[in-house]
N, C-alpha and C positions, 0 to 999 in steps of 0.2 A: 504494500500500500504506500502510495506517495503522498507526501504532505503538500498542501497548496503553498505557494510562495507569498500569497497575499490573503488578506481577510476576504470573506465572501462579500461581493458588492464593490470591491476595489475598483474594477474597471469602470463602473458607472460613476464613481465619485472622484476619480483622479483628475478630472478636468475642471473641477469646481473652482470658481474664483471668489475672492472675498471682497466685499464692498463695505466701506466705513463711511458713515454720513453723520453730520451733526444735526440734532433737532433744531429746527428753525426758531423754536420758542425758548428753550432753555440751554441750548448748546451742548447737551449731553451726547456723546458719541455712541453710536449703535452699529453693530456689524451684522451683515447678513451674507449668505452665500448665494451664488448665481442660481441655484435651483429654487430659491425663495424669492427671486426678483419680482415676479408678477403677483405676489401676494401683498395685501395691505399690511402696513407696519405702523405701530404706534410707539412713541417714546415710552420707555419703561419708567421714567421719572415723572413726566408731567402728563402723559397720555395723549399728546397731540400727534397727528399723523405725520409721518416722515416720507417724503417722496424720494426714493432711492434712484429714480431715473435721472436725478440731478447730481448724483454722486459718481466718483471715479473709482475704478477697481484698484485695489492695493496690489503691490508687487509681491506676489508669493506669500501673502499672509504675514507680512512683517519681515520677510527675508530681504536682503539687499538686492537691489535691481542689478541685472547683468550690465556690464560695461561694454 
């Protein structure tokens, strides 16, 4: 029996991108992943809606950007 090299579902999740946006009301940062992009999101602090379509993707979830 051979062991898998990755967790089940790895192939579906390996291309996810991270998006960080500040709440327009209280400036609290919130992170979502690209598979949640089309869902509605509210700030966890003040409850106001956050429009992630106005946010930029982060480089590798906090990793340094390639040169």
